[in-house]
N, C-alpha and C positions, 0 to 999 in steps of 0.2 A: 394401552393400544399403541404401539406404533404407529407412527405417522412419516410418509417418507416426499421427501424436499423433494420440489422438484424443482432443480435449475435451468432457467430458459435461456435458450440461445439469443448472442446478442442481437439489435433488431435494429435495422435501421431503413427509416426512410429516408424518399426524396419527392415533395409536391411539386405542385401543378396548379399558384390559383386558379382561378374560374373568372372569368370577369363576367361574365352577357348577362345582361336584364333577363335575356326571354325565358333561362332556365331561372330563376326566385328559389333557392333554396339549394344550391349549388353552390359551393364553395369553393370544388376546384376536385384537382382527384391524384391519385397517390399511386407510390408500387413499394413493398416494403421488405427488405432483404434483408433476408432469414438466416442466419449462421456462415453469414459468406458461402450458403452454398443454395438455395435456393428460392426465389422471388415470387409476389404476389403482384401483375399488378393489375392497372384498372381499379383499384377501391375509390370508391365515388367520400370523398364527405363531402357532408350536407349539410344545413341547419334543421332542427327543431321543430316546430309549427304549433305542433299540441307533447301534453302529458304534461310531466312535474315537473321539467325543465324548459318552457318552452325555448323560443333560440338562440339554445348550446347545442354545437356543432357532435354530430356525428357519423361514426362510419358506416361506409354499410359497401359488403365486401362482398364482391364476384356473383353475379347468379347465373343463372340463365332460366326463359319463360320455358314451359310445358309446354309438348306437342302436338297435346293435346287435349284436347274437354272432360274426356274421360280421365284426367289428375286433379285430385282436387285443392292443389300446393296449384300456383298460378307457372311461380320460380321455386327452382333444387339450387344453391349456394354449390360454388364452385371451388370455394374454397373459403375455411371459417377457423378459427381457433378451438380447441380441441379444450380447453379451460377455461376458467371463465380466468383468474391469473398469467393464461397471456394473451385473453380475449387482455384484458388490461392494459397491459405492456406493450400489445400492437397498438393499444387505440390510443395510450399515453409518446407512446414513438412517432406514429403518428401529425398528430396534434399540433406536436411542440416543433414538426418540422416543419409541422404550413403558422405555424405562430413564427418561426423562422422567417419565412418566405416571404414575411406580412401580412399576414390573414391575424382577422380579427380574432 
């Protein structure tokens, strides 16, 4: 079985660290430029409170609240990675930019 190796476009992240104590767990916001052609804005960088790695930063991609009670989901993704490899590359790019901007 032949496996196709997917080449990902160049990713460039810009981060603005957030320091408002009123929003515990929110570390900053990022925008991700994809292949010098598209941008995803309002990616939240948050600190995990639970799970296998509490305290570890993670990304929360933009989402929209559902319009009514008839929906089982409360939020719908606006933008997100399609493959695990793309998600990993986006996460690494944003978190590296966050560290360079002075984040922990």
